[in-house]
Structure formats: structure tokens, C-alpha cells
TIRO-2110 file (N, C-alpha, C; in Angstrom, 1 decimal):
// TIRO-2110
0.8, -1.2, 0.0, N, 1, A
0.0, 0.0, 0.0, CA, 1, A
0.9, 1.3, 0.0, C, 1, A
2.0, 1.2, 0.8, N, 2, A
2.9, 2.4, 0.8, CA, 2, A
3.5, 2.6, -0.5, C, 2, A
3.8, 1.6, -1.2, N, 3, A
4.5, 1.7, -2.6, CA, 3, A
3.5, 2.4, -3.5, C, 3, A
2.2, 2.0, -3.5, N, 4, A
1.2, 2.6, -4.3, CA, 4, A
1.0, 4.0, -4.0, C, 4, A
0.9, 4.3, -2.7, N, 5, A
0.7, 5.7, -2.2, CA, 5, A
1.8, 6.6, -2.6, C, 5, A
3.0, 6.1, -2.7, N, 6, A
4.2, 6.9, -3.0, CA, 6, A
4.1, 7.5, -4.4, C, 6, A
3.3, 6.9, -5.3, N, 7, A
3.2, 7.3, -6.7, CA, 7, A
2.4, 8.6, -6.8, C, 7, A
1.7, 9.1, -5.7, N, 8, A
0.8, 10.2, -5.8, CA, 8, A
1.2, 11.3, -4.9, C, 8, A
0.8, 12.6, -5.3, N, 9, A
1.1, 13.7, -4.4, CA, 9, A
-0.1, 13.9, -3.4, C, 9, A
-1.2, 13.4, -3.7, N, 10, A
-2.4, 13.6, -2.9, CA, 10, A
-3.2, 12.3, -2.9, C, 10, A
-3.7, 11.9, -1.7, N, 11, A
-4.6, 10.8, -1.5, CA, 11, A
-5.9, 11.3, -0.8, C, 11, A
-7.0, 10.8, -1.2, N, 12, A
-8.2, 11.2, -0.6, CA, 12, A
-9.2, 10.0, -0.6, C, 12, A
-10.2, 10.1, 0.3, N, 13, A
-11.2, 9.1, 0.5, CA, 13, A
-10.7, 7.7, 0.7, C, 13, A
-11.6, 6.8, 0.6, N, 14, A
-11.3, 5.4, 0.8, CA, 14, A
-10.4, 4.8, -0.3, C, 14, A
-9.5, 4.0, -0.1, N, 15, A
-9.1, 3.4, 1.2, CA, 15, A
-8.1, 4.3, 2.0, C, 15, A
-7.6, 5.3, 1.4, N, 16, A
-6.5, 6.1, 1.9, CA, 16, A
-6.8, 6.7, 3.3, C, 16, A
-8.0, 7.3, 3.4, N, 17, A
-8.4, 8.0, 4.6, CA, 17, A
-8.4, 7.1, 5.8, C, 17, A
-8.7, 5.8, 5.6, N, 18, A
-8.8, 4.9, 6.6, CA, 18, A
-7.4, 4.4, 7.1, C, 18, A
-6.4, 4.6, 6.3, N, 19, A
-5.1, 4.0, 6.6, CA, 19, A
-4.0, 5.0, 6.7, C, 19, A
-4.3, 6.3, 7.0, N, 20, A
-3.3, 7.3, 7.0, CA, 20, A
-2.2, 7.0, 8.1, C, 20, A
-2.7, 6.5, 9.2, N, 21, A
-1.7, 6.2, 10.3, CA, 21, A
-0.7, 5.1, 9.8, C, 21, A
-1.2, 4.1, 9.1, N, 22, A
-0.3, 3.0, 8.6, CA, 22, A
0.6, 3.5, 7.5, C, 22, A
0.1, 4.4, 6.7, N, 23, A
0.9, 4.9, 5.6, CA, 23, A
2.0, 5.8, 6.0, C, 23, A
1.8, 6.5, 7.1, N, 24, A
2.8, 7.4, 7.7, CA, 24, A
3.1, 7.0, 9.1, C, 24, A
3.7, 5.9, 9.4, N, 25, A
3.9, 5.5, 10.8, CA, 25, A
4.8, 6.4, 11.5, C, 25, A
4.6, 6.5, 12.8, N, 26, A
5.4, 7.4, 13.7, CA, 26, A
6.9, 7.0, 13.5, C, 26, A
7.7, 8.0, 13.4, N, 27, A
9.1, 7.8, 13.3, CA, 27, A
9.7, 7.8, 11.9, C, 27, A
8.8, 7.6, 10.9, N, 28, A
9.2, 7.7, 9.5, CA, 28, A
9.1, 9.1, 9.0, C, 28, A
10.2, 9.7, 8.7, N, 29, A
10.2, 11.1, 8.2, CA, 29, A
9.7, 11.2, 6.8, C, 29, A
8.9, 12.2, 6.5, N, 30, A
8.5, 12.5, 5.2, CA, 30, A
8.9, 13.9, 4.9, C, 30, A
9.4, 14.1, 3.7, N, 31, A
9.7, 15.5, 3.3, CA, 31, A
9.0, 15.9, 2.0, C, 31, A
8.2, 16.9, 2.0, N, 32, A
7.8, 17.6, 3.2, CA, 32, A
6.8, 16.8, 4.0, C, 32, A
6.6, 17.2, 5.3, N, 33, A
5.6, 16.5, 6.1, CA, 33, A
4.2, 16.5, 5.4, C, 33, A
3.5, 15.4, 5.6, N, 34, A
2.2, 15.3, 5.0, CA, 34, A
1.2, 16.4, 5.6, C, 34, A
0.3, 16.8, 4.7, N, 35, A
-0.8, 17.7, 5.2, CA, 35, A
-2.0, 16.9, 5.3, C, 35, A
-2.6, 16.8, 6.5, N, 36, A
-3.8, 16.1, 6.8, CA, 36, A
-5.0, 17.1, 6.6, C, 36, A
-5.8, 16.9, 5.7, N, 37, A
-7.0, 17.7, 5.5, CA, 37, A
-8.2, 17.0, 6.1, C, 37, A
-8.8, 17.5, 7.2, N, 38, A
-9.9, 16.9, 7.8, CA, 38, A
-11.2, 17.7, 7.4, C, 38, A
-12.0, 17.0, 6.7, N, 39, A
-13.3, 17.6, 6.3, CA, 39, A
-14.2, 17.3, 7.5, C, 39, A
-15.0, 18.3, 7.9, N, 40, A
-15.9, 18.3, 9.0, CA, 40, A
-17.3, 18.7, 8.6, C, 40, A
-18.2, 18.4, 9.5, N, 41, A
-19.6, 18.8, 9.3, CA, 41, A
-19.9, 20.2, 9.8, C, 41, A
-21.0, 20.7, 9.5, N, 42, A
-21.4, 22.0, 10.0, CA, 42, A
-21.5, 22.0, 11.5, C, 42, A
-21.9, 20.9, 12.1, N, 43, A
-21.9, 20.8, 13.6, CA, 43, A
-21.9, 19.3, 13.9, C, 43, A
-21.7, 19.0, 15.2, N, 44, A
-21.8, 17.6, 15.6, CA, 44, A
-23.2, 17.0, 15.4, C, 44, A
-24.2, 17.9, 15.7, N, 45, A
-25.6, 17.5, 15.5, CA, 45, A
-25.9, 17.2, 14.0, C, 45, A
-25.4, 18.0, 13.1, N, 46, A
-25.6, 17.8, 11.7, CA, 46, A
-25.0, 16.5, 11.3, C, 46, A
-23.7, 16.2, 11.8, N, 47, A
-23.1, 15.0, 11.5, CA, 47, A
-23.9, 13.8, 11.9, C, 47, A
-24.4, 13.9, 13.2, N, 48, A
-25.1, 12.8, 13.8, CA, 48, A
-26.4, 12.4, 12.9, C, 48, A
-27.1, 13.4, 12.5, N, 49, A
-28.3, 13.2, 11.7, CA, 49, A
-27.9, 12.6, 10.4, C, 49, A
-26.9, 13.2, 9.8, N, 50, A
-26.4, 12.7, 8.5, CA, 50, A
-26.0, 11.3, 8.5, C, 50, A
-25.3, 10.9, 9.6, N, 51, A
-24.8, 9.5, 9.7, CA, 51, A
-26.0, 8.6, 9.9, C, 51, A
-27.0, 9.0, 10.7, N, 52, A
-28.2, 8.2, 10.9, CA, 52, A
-28.9, 7.9, 9.6, C, 52, A
-29.1, 9.0, 8.8, N, 53, A
-29.7, 8.8, 7.5, CA, 53, A
-28.9, 8.0, 6.6, C, 53, A
-27.6, 8.1, 6.6, N, 54, A
-26.7, 7.3, 5.8, CA, 54, A
-26.8, 5.8, 6.1, C, 54, A
-26.9, 5.5, 7.4, N, 55, A
-27.0, 4.1, 7.9, CA, 55, A
-28.4, 3.5, 7.4, C, 55, A
-29.4, 4.4, 7.5, N, 56, A
-30.7, 3.9, 7.0, CA, 56, A
-30.7, 3.6, 5.5, C, 56, A
-30.1, 4.6, 4.7, N, 57, A
-30.1, 4.4, 3.3, CA, 57, A
-29.2, 3.3, 2.8, C, 57, A
-28.0, 3.2, 3.3, N, 58, A
-27.1, 2.3, 2.7, CA, 58, A
-27.0, 1.0, 3.5, C, 58, A
-27.3, 0.9, 4.7, N, 59, A
-27.2, -0.3, 5.5, CA, 59, A
-28.6, -0.8, 6.0, C, 59, A
-29.6, -0.2, 5.5, N, 60, A
-31.0, -0.6, 5.8, CA, 60, A
-31.3, -0.6, 7.3, C, 60, A
-30.7, 0.3, 8.0, N, 61, A
-31.0, 0.4, 9.4, CA, 61, A
-32.3, 1.1, 9.6, C, 61, A
-33.1, 0.8, 10.6, N, 62, A
-34.4, 1.5, 10.8, CA, 62, A
-34.2, 2.9, 11.2, C, 62, A
-35.1, 3.8, 10.7, N, 63, A
-35.2, 5.2, 11.2, CA, 63, A
-35.8, 5.2, 12.6, C, 63, A
-35.0, 5.5, 13.6, N, 64, A
-35.5, 5.5, 14.9, CA, 64, A
-36.4, 6.7, 15.3, C, 64, A
-37.1, 6.6, 16.4, N, 65, A
-38.0, 7.6, 16.8, CA, 65, A
-37.7, 7.9, 18.3, C, 65, A
-38.1, 9.1, 18.8, N, 66, A
-38.2, 9.4, 20.2, CA, 66, A
-36.8, 9.2, 20.9, C, 66, A
-36.9, 8.6, 22.1, N, 67, A
-35.7, 8.5, 22.9, CA, 67, A
-34.6, 7.6, 22.3, C, 67, A
-35.0, 6.6, 21.5, N, 68, A
-34.0, 5.7, 20.9, CA, 68, A
-33.3, 6.5, 19.8, C, 68, A
-34.0, 7.4, 19.1, N, 69, A
-33.3, 8.2, 18.1, CA, 69, A
-32.3, 9.2, 18.8, C, 69, A
-32.8, 9.9, 19.8, N, 70, A
-32.0, 10.8, 20.5, CA, 70, A
-30.7, 10.1, 21.1, C, 70, A
-30.9, 8.9, 21.7, N, 71, A
-29.8, 8.2, 22.2, CA, 71, A
-28.7, 7.8, 21.1, C, 71, A
-29.2, 7.4, 19.9, N, 72, A
-28.4, 7.1, 18.8, CA, 72, A
-27.6, 8.3, 18.3, C, 72, A
-28.4, 9.4, 18.2, N, 73, A
-27.8, 10.7, 17.7, CA, 73, A
-26.7, 11.1, 18.7, C, 73, A
-26.9, 11.0, 19.9, N, 74, A
-25.9, 11.5, 20.9, CA, 74, A
-24.7, 10.6, 20.9, C, 74, A
-24.9, 9.3, 20.6, N, 75, A
-23.8, 8.4, 20.4, CA, 75, A
-22.9, 8.9, 19.2, C, 75, A
-23.6, 9.2, 18.1, N, 76, A
-22.8, 9.7, 16.9, CA, 76, A
-22.1, 11.0, 17.2, C, 76, A
-22.7, 11.9, 18.0, N, 77, A
-22.1, 13.2, 18.4, CA, 77, A
-20.8, 12.9, 19.2, C, 77, A
-20.9, 12.0, 20.2, N, 78, A
-19.7, 11.6, 20.9, CA, 78, A
-18.6, 11.0, 20.0, C, 78, A
-19.0, 10.1, 19.1, N, 79, A
-18.0, 9.5, 18.2, CA, 79, A
-17.3, 10.6, 17.3, C, 79, A
-18.2, 11.5, 16.8, N, 80, A
-17.7, 12.5, 15.9, CA, 80, A
-16.7, 13.4, 16.6, C, 80, A
-17.0, 13.9, 17.8, N, 81, A
-16.2, 14.8, 18.6, CA, 81, A
-14.9, 14.0, 19.0, C, 81, A
-15.0, 12.8, 19.3, N, 82, A
-13.8, 12.0, 19.7, CA, 82, A
-12.9, 11.8, 18.5, C, 82, A
-13.5, 11.6, 17.3, N, 83, A
-12.7, 11.4, 16.1, CA, 83, A
-11.9, 12.7, 15.8, C, 83, A
-12.6, 13.8, 15.8, N, 84, A
-11.9, 15.1, 15.5, CA, 84, A
-10.8, 15.3, 16.5, C, 84, A
-11.0, 15.1, 17.8, N, 85, A
-10.0, 15.3, 18.8, CA, 85, A
-8.8, 14.4, 18.6, C, 85, A
-9.1, 13.1, 18.3, N, 86, A
-8.0, 12.2, 18.1, CA, 86, A
-7.2, 12.5, 16.9, C, 86, A
-7.9, 12.9, 15.8, N, 87, A
-7.1, 13.2, 14.6, CA, 87, A
-6.3, 14.5, 14.8, C, 87, A
-6.8, 15.5, 15.4, N, 88, A
-6.0, 16.7, 15.7, CA, 88, A
-4.8, 16.4, 16.5, C, 88, A
-5.0, 15.6, 17.6, N, 89, A
-3.9, 15.2, 18.5, CA, 89, A
-2.8, 14.4, 17.8, C, 89, A
-3.3, 13.4, 17.0, N, 90, A
-2.3, 12.6, 16.3, CA, 90, A
-1.5, 13.3, 15.2, C, 90, A
-2.2, 14.2, 14.5, N, 91, A
-1.5, 15.0, 13.5, CA, 91, A
-0.4, 15.9, 14.2, C, 91, A
-0.8, 16.5, 15.3, N, 92, A
0.2, 17.4, 16.1, CA, 92, A
1.3, 16.5, 16.6, C, 92, A
1.0, 15.4, 17.1, N, 93, A
2.1, 14.5, 17.7, CA, 93, A
3.1, 14.1, 16.6, C, 93, A
2.6, 13.9, 15.4, N, 94, A
3.5, 13.4, 14.3, CA, 94, A
4.1, 14.6, 13.6, C, 94, A
3.7, 15.8, 13.9, N, 95, A
4.3, 16.9, 13.2, CA, 95, A
3.8, 17.1, 11.8, C, 95, A
2.6, 16.6, 11.5, N, 96, A
1.9, 16.8, 10.2, CA, 96, A
1.3, 18.2, 10.1, C, 96, A
1.2, 18.7, 8.9, N, 97, A
0.4, 19.8, 8.7, CA, 97, A
-1.0, 19.4, 8.9, C, 97, A
-1.9, 20.3, 9.3, N, 98, A
-3.3, 20.0, 9.6, CA, 98, A
-4.2, 21.2, 9.3, C, 98, A
-5.3, 20.9, 8.6, N, 99, A
-6.2, 21.9, 8.3, CA, 99, A
-7.6, 21.3, 8.3, C, 99, A
-8.6, 22.0, 8.8, N, 100, A
-10.0, 21.5, 8.7, CA, 100, A
-10.8, 22.4, 7.8, C, 100, A
-11.6, 21.7, 7.0, N, 101, A
-12.5, 22.4, 6.1, CA, 101, A
-13.9, 21.9, 6.3, C, 101, A
-14.9, 22.8, 6.1, N, 102, A
-16.3, 22.4, 6.2, CA, 102, A
-17.0, 22.9, 4.9, C, 102, A
-17.1, 22.0, 3.9, N, 103, A
-17.7, 22.4, 2.6, CA, 103, A
-19.1, 23.0, 2.8, C, 103, A
-19.9, 22.3, 3.7, N, 104, A
-21.3, 22.8, 4.0, CA, 104, A
-21.3, 24.2, 4.6, C, 104, A
-20.2, 24.6, 5.2, N, 105, A
-20.1, 26.0, 5.8, CA, 105, A
-19.7, 27.0, 4.8, C, 105, A
-19.3, 26.5, 3.6, N, 106, A
-18.8, 27.4, 2.5, CA, 106, A
-17.3, 27.6, 2.4, C, 106, A
-16.6, 26.7, 3.2, N, 107, A
-15.2, 26.8, 3.1, CA, 107, A
-14.8, 26.4, 1.6, C, 107, A
-13.7, 27.0, 1.2, N, 108, A
-13.2, 26.7, -0.2, CA, 108, A
-11.8, 26.1, -0.1, C, 108, A
-11.2, 26.1, -1.2, N, 109, A
-9.8, 25.6, -1.3, CA, 109, A
-8.8, 26.5, -0.7, C, 109, A
-9.2, 27.8, -0.4, N, 110, A
-8.3, 28.7, 0.2, CA, 110, A
-7.6, 28.2, 1.4, C, 110, A
-8.3, 27.6, 2.3, N, 111, A
-7.7, 27.1, 3.5, CA, 111, A
-6.7, 26.0, 3.2, C, 111, A
-6.9, 25.1, 2.3, N, 112, A
-6.0, 24.1, 1.9, CA, 112, A
-4.8, 24.7, 1.3, C, 112, A
-5.0, 25.6, 0.3, N, 113, A
-3.9, 26.3, -0.3, CA, 113, A
-3.0, 27.0, 0.6, C, 113, A
-3.6, 27.7, 1.6, N, 114, A
-2.8, 28.4, 2.6, CA, 114, A
-2.0, 27.5, 3.4, C, 114, A
-2.6, 26.3, 3.8, N, 115, A
-1.8, 25.3, 4.6, CA, 115, A
-0.6, 24.8, 3.8, C, 115, A
-0.8, 24.7, 2.5, N, 116, A
0.3, 24.3, 1.6, CA, 116, A
1.3, 25.4, 1.3, C, 116, A
0.9, 26.6, 1.6, N, 117, A
1.8, 27.8, 1.3, CA, 117, A
1.6, 28.2, -0.2, C, 117, A
0.5, 27.9, -0.8, N, 118, A
0.2, 28.3, -2.2, CA, 118, A
-0.9, 29.3, -2.2, C, 118, A
-0.6, 30.5, -2.4, N, 119, A
-1.7, 31.5, -2.5, CA, 119, A
-2.5, 31.4, -3.7, C, 119, A
-3.8, 31.5, -3.6, N, 120, A
-4.7, 31.5, -4.7, CA, 120, A
-5.2, 32.9, -5.0, C, 120, A
-5.2, 33.2, -6.2, N, 121, A
-5.8, 34.5, -6.6, CA, 121, A
-7.3, 34.5, -6.5, C, 121, A
-7.9, 35.7, -6.5, N, 122, A
-9.3, 35.8, -6.3, CA, 122, A
-10.1, 35.1, -7.5, C, 122, A
-9.6, 35.2, -8.7, N, 123, A
-10.3, 34.5, -9.8, CA, 123, A
-10.3, 33.0, -9.7, C, 123, A
-9.2, 32.4, -9.2, N, 124, A
-9.1, 31.0, -9.0, CA, 124, A
-10.0, 30.6, -7.9, C, 124, A
-10.0, 31.3, -6.8, N, 125, A
-10.8, 31.0, -5.6, CA, 125, A
-12.3, 31.1, -6.0, C, 125, A
-12.7, 32.1, -6.8, N, 126, A
-14.1, 32.2, -7.2, CA, 126, A
-14.5, 31.1, -8.1, C, 126, A
-13.6, 30.5, -8.8, N, 127, A
-14.0, 29.4, -9.7, CA, 127, A
-14.1, 28.1, -9.1, C, 127, A
-13.6, 27.9, -7.9, N, 128, A
-13.7, 26.6, -7.2, CA, 128, A
-15.0, 26.5, -6.4, C, 128, A
-15.4, 25.2, -6.3, N, 129, A
-16.7, 25.0, -5.5, CA, 129, A
-16.5, 25.3, -4.1, C, 129, A
-17.6, 25.8, -3.5, N, 130, A
-17.7, 26.1, -2.0, CA, 130, A
-18.8, 25.4, -1.3, C, 130, A
-19.3, 24.4, -1.9, N, 131, A
-20.4, 23.7, -1.3, CA, 131, A
-20.4, 22.2, -1.7, C, 131, A
-21.0, 21.4, -0.9, N, 132, A
-21.2, 20.0, -1.2, CA, 132, A
-22.7, 19.8, -0.9, C, 132, A
-23.6, 20.1, -1.8, N, 133, A
-25.0, 20.2, -1.6, CA, 133, A
-25.6, 18.8, -1.6, C, 133, A
-26.5, 18.6, -0.7, N, 134, A
-27.3, 17.4, -0.6, CA, 134, A
-28.6, 17.6, -1.4, C, 134, A
-29.3, 16.5, -1.8, N, 135, A
-30.6, 16.7, -2.4, CA, 135, A
-31.5, 17.4, -1.4, C, 135, A
-32.4, 18.2, -1.9, N, 136, A
-33.4, 19.1, -1.1, CA, 136, A
-34.2, 18.2, -0.2, C, 136, A
-34.6, 17.0, -0.6, N, 137, A
-35.4, 16.1, 0.2, CA, 137, A
-34.6, 15.7, 1.4, C, 137, A
-33.3, 15.4, 1.3, N, 138, A
-32.5, 15.0, 2.4, CA, 138, A
-32.3, 16.2, 3.3, C, 138, A
-32.1, 17.4, 2.8, N, 139, A
-31.9, 18.5, 3.6, CA, 139, A
-33.1, 18.8, 4.5, C, 139, A
-34.3, 18.7, 3.9, N, 140, A
-35.5, 18.9, 4.7, CA, 140, A
-35.7, 17.8, 5.8, C, 140, A
-35.3, 16.6, 5.5, N, 141, A
-35.4, 15.5, 6.6, CA, 141, A
-34.4, 15.8, 7.7, C, 141, A
-33.2, 16.2, 7.3, N, 142, A
-32.2, 16.5, 8.3, CA, 142, A
-32.6, 17.7, 9.1, C, 142, A
-33.2, 18.8, 8.5, N, 143, A
-33.6, 19.9, 9.3, CA, 143, A
-34.8, 19.6, 10.2, C, 143, A
-35.7, 18.8, 9.8, N, 144, A
-36.8, 18.4, 10.7, CA, 144, A
-36.3, 17.6, 11.9, C, 144, A
-35.4, 16.7, 11.7, N, 145, A
-34.8, 15.9, 12.7, CA, 145, A
-34.1, 16.7, 13.7, C, 145, A
-33.3, 17.7, 13.2, N, 146, A
-32.6, 18.6, 14.1, CA, 146, A
-33.5, 19.5, 14.9, C, 146, A
-34.6, 19.9, 14.3, N, 147, A
-35.6, 20.7, 15.0, CA, 147, A
-36.2, 20.0, 16.2, C, 147, A
-36.5, 18.7, 16.0, N, 148, A
-37.2, 17.9, 17.0, CA, 148, A
-36.2, 17.6, 18.1, C, 148, A
-34.9, 17.6, 17.9, N, 149, A
-34.0, 17.2, 18.9, CA, 149, A
-33.0, 18.3, 19.2, C, 149, A
-33.6, 19.4, 19.6, N, 150, A
-32.8, 20.6, 19.9, CA, 150, A
-31.7, 20.5, 21.0, C, 150, A
-31.8, 19.3, 21.7, N, 151, A
-30.8, 19.1, 22.8, CA, 151, A
-29.4, 18.8, 22.2, C, 151, A
-29.4, 18.4, 20.9, N, 152, A
-28.1, 18.1, 20.3, CA, 152, A
-27.3, 19.4, 20.1, C, 152, A
-26.0, 19.3, 20.0, N, 153, A
-25.2, 20.4, 19.7, CA, 153, A
-25.4, 20.9, 18.3, C, 153, A
-26.0, 22.0, 18.1, N, 154, A
-26.4, 22.4, 16.7, CA, 154, A
-25.6, 23.7, 16.3, C, 154, A
-24.7, 24.1, 17.2, N, 155, A
-24.0, 25.3, 16.8, CA, 155, A
-23.0, 25.0, 15.7, C, 155, A
-22.5, 26.1, 15.1, N, 156, A
-21.6, 25.9, 14.0, CA, 156, A
-20.3, 25.3, 14.4, C, 156, A
-19.7, 24.6, 13.5, N, 157, A
-18.3, 24.1, 13.7, CA, 157, A
-17.4, 25.2, 13.7, C, 157, A
-16.3, 25.1, 14.3, N, 158, A
-15.2, 26.1, 14.3, CA, 158, A
-13.9, 25.4, 13.9, C, 158, A
-12.9, 26.1, 13.6, N, 159, A
-11.6, 25.5, 13.3, CA, 159, A
-11.0, 24.7, 14.5, C, 159, A
-11.5, 25.0, 15.7, N, 160, A
-10.9, 24.3, 16.8, CA, 160, A
-11.9, 23.2, 17.3, C, 160, A
-13.0, 23.1, 16.7, N, 161, A
-13.9, 22.0, 17.1, CA, 161, A
-15.4, 22.4, 17.0, C, 161, A
-16.2, 21.6, 17.7, N, 162, A
-17.6, 21.7, 17.6, CA, 162, A
-18.1, 22.5, 18.8, C, 162, A
-19.2, 23.2, 18.7, N, 163, A
-19.7, 24.0, 19.8, CA, 163, A
-19.8, 23.1, 21.1, C, 163, A
-19.6, 23.7, 22.2, N, 164, A
-19.4, 23.0, 23.5, CA, 164, A
-20.7, 22.3, 24.0, C, 164, A
-21.9, 22.7, 23.6, N, 165, A
-23.1, 22.1, 24.2, CA, 165, A
-23.3, 20.8, 23.7, C, 165, A
END
């Protein structure tokens, strides 16, 4: 896998995202150090609902209701927050470059380019996409679920993490 990865300047999505720790084990120097780009959700609550709907659609899991749904969503919130914290800490420990982007929040390639030290001109930035839109039906279902379960952390994501509630 390392031999295949060495052929590229950039790796994204599966399977690479799952194995970044194995591809760059601690103690192996890379020049320049890898840049880890963490894509994140608008909020932990948005992630939880999105994940629940994903499991329903692709793994045929039932759409839960009431307390069972809230319990499942809160589990996803904890997992999401833990994943972000672990990834940030691991990247810092290994001396990797690290940047977070939220396409749903309107982040563009500017953040990634800045982390790479490559300035983008306004014309280039304007031409790049700034959103990863979901189908309208999905967005409505996500919004209704979030409204019903206001106890979830629904504040906006920030570069240092998810809102504290």
C-alpha cells in the first residue's frame, strides 16, 4: 500500500483516509511532512443526523424515533467529537500539517492552499466550488430531525472544534 501511495502527491477518500496512520507510521520522516485535510460537518448535530440517515439508506438500518433516536444521535455526536479530537492530536504529535474544512459551511480551497503555502488569486478561488449540496429532500429531513432534537449540539463548527453544548 505504501508503494502505491508513493506514486501520488495527494490521496483522498477510501481506502487512503482509513489507513493514513499506517501509511505514515510514527518515526518515518517524510519531506515535506504530510498535510492532513480533515473535512468536518457544519456541527456535531448535523453529522449525527447525516450519519443516521446514511445508515438507513445504505445499511437498511431502521429510522429510529423518540428516545431511541436521541440516544443514537448522541452516540454519533460523541463519536464525531472523539474522532476530531483524536485526529487533531495525532497530527500534532506526528508533526503533520493539519487543516480543517467544512464544505457545507462554505469553506473553499483557500484554507488548503494556505496550509500548503500556495496563495490562490481571487479569480481561482471564485472558480472553485464552495459547497457540497445534498438533495433538497435530504436537507428537509435533516432539518426536521434537528428541530425535533434541539438538545443536540447544533452550533456551527469552528476550526478548533464543535460547539461546546
